[in-house]
N, C-alpha and C positions, 0 to 999 in steps of 0.2 A: 395331294396337299404338299406344299413346300414349307418347311420350317426354316426360318431365317436364322442364321448363326449369329450369336452375340459374341463379338470379338473380345478377347481378354488379353491384357498386356502381358500376362504370364504365359500365354499360349505360344508354342513354337509351330511353324508351318513347314510341312514336308510335301514335296511334289512327287506324284506318281502318274503313271499312264492309266492304270486300272486300280480300283479299290474294291476288293472282294470282301463281303461281309458273310462270314461262315467258313470255318476251317474244317468242315466235314470232308468226306471223300470226294464229292463233286467239286466243291470250291477249291480244294487242295490240288486235285488233278488239273483243273483249269488254270490255276496259278502257275503250276509247273510248265504247262504247255505255252502259256503266254510269255513267261520269262524266257523260254527258249527262243521265242520269236524276237527277243531283244527288248521287250517291254519292261518298264519298272513297275513291279506289282507289289501292292500291300494287301495283307489279309488280316481281317479283324475277327476276333471271336470272343464271346463273353465268358467262355469256360476254358480252364486249363485242360489240355489234352490228357486223357487217361487211356492207356493201352492194355491194362490188365483185364483178365477174364472176369466175367461176372456170372452170377447164377440167378436166372437163366442167362446163358450166353447171348450176346446180341449178334445174331447171325444174318448174313445177307446172301442172296443167290446171285451169282455173276454168270453171264452167258459166255460162250466161247468168243463172241465178238468183243465183249468187255475185257476178256483176258488179253486179246491182241492189242487193245488200246493201252492197257496197263503195262504190257511188255514194251511197247514203244516209249512209254514214259520212264522205263527203267526200274520199275518197282515190282514187277510180277514175281521175279525169282525170290525176293525176300518174302513176299506173301506166301508163295508155295513152300518155302523152307519153314515158315512158322506153322504150317499145317493146313491143308485144305481137304474138303470132302469132294470127291469126284461124282458127278452125275453122269454115269455112262448109259443108264437106262432110265426111262420114265414109264410108269405103270399107272394108267388112269382107269378108275372104276367108279361105279355107283353101288355101294354096299346093298345087297339084297336084290340086285337087278342083274340081268344077263348082259353080256357085252362088255368089252374092254378095249382100250387103245394102248398099245405099247410102242415106244420109240427107243432106238438104240443108236449110239454114236457110230457103230459100225455101218449103219445104213447110209451114212454120208459119203461112203466111198464112191458112189456113182455121181456125186456132185463135183464141183470144181476142185474141192480140196477135202482130204480126209482129216478128221479131227479126233483128238484123244478123248474128249468128253463133250457132252451137250452143255454142261454147266459146272459150276464149282460153288461149294458152300463154304463161306469164309467168315471168320469172326471179325467183326468191325475193327477192333483194335489192331488186328494183324494186318489190315489194309491201311489204317491211318498212320501207323508208326513209320513204315517205309516212305509213305508219301511226305510226311512231315520231315523226316530225315533228309529226303531228297531236296526239299525246299531250302535247306540251309545254304546260305551263300548265293541263292538265286532269288529268294522272295523275302520281303520284310514282314515279319509276323508280329502282330500286336495281340497278345493273349496272356492273361485275360484282360479284356478292355470293355468299357461300356460306352455306348454312343450317347453323347450329351446333346448335341445339336446337329442338324443336317440340312444342307441346302443342295437340292438336286441340280441347281444350275438350269441352263436352258440351251438353246441352239448356239448361243454366243458365249455363254459363261460355263466354266468348269464346275463340277460338283465339289462341295466341301463337306467334310465330316469332322466334327469336333469330338474327340474321344478322351476318356479318362483312362490313363494307363500308367501303372507303377507310381501312382500319386501325382502324376503330371497331366496337364491339359495340353493336348496335341491336336493341331488342325492338319488333316490330310486333304490334299487337293488333287483331283484327277479328272481326266477327260471322260472316264466311264466308271459308273458305280454298278457293281454286280451283286444282286441279292442271291446268296446261296445259304440262307439261314433257316431253311426248313419249312414245314407245313404252316406254322404260325408265324410266318415271316414278318419281322418288324419293318424291314425295308419295303415290302409290298404294301403293308398297311399304311406306312407313312407316305408312300407315293400315291395313295388314294386309289389303288388298283383293286377292284372287287374280284370276287371268285364266283364260280358256278359249281354246282355239285350238290351232294346231299350226304347226310349221315345215314349209314346203312342200318342203324339200330342193331348193330352187331359189334361184338368185341372179339379181338383175336387173343386167344389163350395160348401162350408160348411156354415151352419147357423143353428140356432135353430128356432122352430116354434110351436105356439099353434094352436090347431084346435078345432072345435066345440064340438066334442064328446069325446075328449081325445084319448089315445092310447090303453087302456085296455091290456097292456103288449104284444102288437102285433108289430112285425117288418115287414115292407113292403119292398120288393125288386122289383122295376119296371124296366124291361129291355127295353131299347130304342135303336134305331140304333146308336146314338152317344155315348151310354154308359149307365150304370145302374144309377138309382135314388133310393137311399135307405132312408127310414124313420126308425130311431132307437129310441125306447122308452126311455126317460130320467126319472129321479127319480121324477120330479115334474109334470108329465103328459104332458110335451112338447115332441116334437120329435127333435132329432139331425139329420140333413139332409146332405147327401153327394150326390152331383149331378155331374156326369162325363159329361163334355162338350168340344166341339171343342174350340180352343183358342178365335176365334172371338166371338162366342156365349157366352163364359164365361165372356169376357170383357164387352159385352153389358148387360148381365143379372146382373152382379155384381154392375153396376151403375144405373140400371133401377129404376124408381120411385117405391116405395114400393107396391102401389096398383096394378100397372101393373105387377110387378114381381110376386105378389101373384097369379094373374090370370094365368100367364104363368106356374107357378109351379103346380097349380091344373090341368091344361090341360095336363102337362107332366106326372103327376101321373096317370091320367086316371080315368074314372068314377067309375070303380070297387073299387078303393082305396078311392076316395073322398066320395062315398056313405057310406063307413064304418066310416071314421074319421070326416066327415062333412067339412064344409068350413074352410079354414085356416084363423084364426082371428088375428094373430100377428106374426111378424118375428123379429129376431135379426139381428145383423150386418152380412154382408156377407164377406167371405174371400176365395181366390183362392190359390191352390197349384198345382204344376205339378204332373202328374201321370207318373210313370215309372216302368220298371222292371229292377232291378239291382241285379245280383247274382255274388258273388265273385268267381273267377276262382279257388281259394283255400280257404278253411275255416280255415286252420291251416298250420303251418310249425314249425320246432323246435323252442321252446321258445315263440311261438305266437299262439293265437286262436282268431277267430272272432266270435262274437255272435250278435244276433238281426239284426237291419238294416245295420250294418257294414258288415254282411255276405250276407244279402238278403233283398231287398225291393220289395214288390209285389203289385199288383193292390188291392185297398181296397175293391173290390167286395167280399162279403161273410165275411168280417171283420176278416181275419185270420192272419194279420201281427204280432200283439202283441202276439198272442197265439204261433205262430211259434218261436218267440224270446224267450219266457219263456221256451219252450221245449229245445231250445239251452242251456239255463242256467242249466236246470235239467239234461240234458245228459252230459254236460261237468263236472258238479259236480259228477255225477255218475262215469265217467271215473277217476276223481281225488280222488275217495274214495277207490281205489285199493291200495294194499300194495306197488306196484312199484311206484305209484304216490307220496307216502310219502317220498321216497328217492330222487325223482327228478320229480316234477310236470310238467316240460316242456320238458320231454324226447320225442324224435321224434316218438317213437312207440305209446305213449299216444296221441300225437297230431294227428297222422294218424288214430288212433281208433276213436277219436272224429269226425273227418271229415267224416269217413265212416259211422258212426252211424247217422249223420245228413243229408247226401246227399239225401237219398231216400225220407225222409219226406219233405224236401224242394222242391225236384223235383215234388213230388206228389201234394203238395198244389199249387205250382206255375202253374203246368199243369192244375189243376182243375180250377183255376181262369182264366187262359188263354182260356180254352175251353168255359167257360161261356161268356166271353166278345166277343170271336170270333163268337160263334154260333148266338148270337143276333145281330151281326153286318153285317151278310150276307143279301144282298138285291137282290139276284138272283130270277128269277121267280119261284114261288112255295115254296120259303124258309119259308115264313111266315106260310104257311099251315103245313109244316113239323114241325116247332117249336110248333105249336098248338097241333099237334098230339103227339109230344114228351112230352109236359107238361101233357097232359091227361094220357099218358102211365105211367109216373113217379108217378102220383097221384094214379093210380089204382093198381100198382104192389107193394105188401107189401115189397118184398126184396129190391127194389130200394128205397122205402121210408125209410126203416130201415138204409140203407147205407147212405142216405142223413142226417138222424137224427144223426147218429154216427159222421159224418163229422162235422155237425154244432155244436154239443155239445162237440166235442173233446174227446169222450169216448174211441174210439178205440186206439188213440195215447197214452192216459193216461195209459191204461192197458199194453201197450208194453214197458213202461219205468219205471224205479225205482223212486218212489216218495221219497222226503226227509223225514227223521224222524222229528217229530215236534220239533221245537226249544225249548230248556229248558227255564224256568223262573228262577227267584231267583237272587243270587249274581253273576253278570256277571263276575266280576274280578276273583273270585275263580274258576268259570267254565273255564275261559280263561286260567288261570294258569294250571289247571288240563289237559285241552286239549293240551296245549303246552308240558306238560310232556309226555303225550301219544304219541304226534307226534315225539318227540325226541327219545323216546323208540323204536318206530317202525322203525325209520331211522337207528338205530344202530344194528338192527337185521342182 
């Protein structure tokens, strides 16, 4: 659906190459990369950015591949300085069942490159702040702003977005509109793009916890019938915990007295994990959010591309959601680095190319997470024994362990896509002017 914009005499009009709706991590990373290509980029967000810690903290898991991407954007050092939890080891079990799978960053030494960690646990504010600071002088940010009218344009006409910002009505015009506005994407909905997927009838209960022995850079994934229970190592030796639960159980546990809840958590984790980390000594506030699988029926159409959770929201098992979104940004920027893109960034052939490049990766990751949750949810006779044997097999066969390592660290996907050149330092104004000259020159060829 296209909403026609009603012009206002008081509206000013600003021209850009791309207009990104959503100043989260994926939208901001994409804006940085596009600006370095010489594009004029605007970013719109309805909320004023907040970087302070919350309770529970909003934590994300980043793979080694995502770390390399953020390094190229020039923000990783600031993220690291703010504090990160290293995932050097991964320990996978089914409480009450034999068999386990372990993965270690040291096992990557036989691959093409040796890495320091399989992944990193980062507080969202610690990622957003350096991204937004890096955007200054490169990207025009309208925040907070609300979208009043929207015209998606067509193959011949540019998109236009009328926003309300700082008490003014402003019309932004651009060749490409990018929806990076999350699972409940307003842009996707207004574009008439449907979704496929389902509600898991599960909630994720999140909290932080301290334990007797610390985490020693180990992430624990405990698969239970109701869903996985993950312990992710934080920067300060605490764990960030994500526990998938049925609605009634989530409601009961979220309000349960702290001492009783702690005992329930230790029992759910199983003796194998608790023997390693020791007793849980303190917990933070608890918060619940619904778990769902939502995949857009289309990732793009002429003048429009969807990235991040606006294109796909997957189960948090294995912590692949943010990594998938950052790969969206990298691939879209790669498509927009071609000569054809500099003449018309929103051309239908480019949007189709982006969609085709992303579909296989999204399907592979969502299929992997679905397989894990479904496998451990089976309660048929003999299923538990089969799972035990499967875990033992994965642990013993080197080729399977290598595949799992590459998946966890995001190494394979990183090698299959073009990484951005490192963003330049120095006089941003002069760089921007030079990039604009290059862009205009290439468009007149």
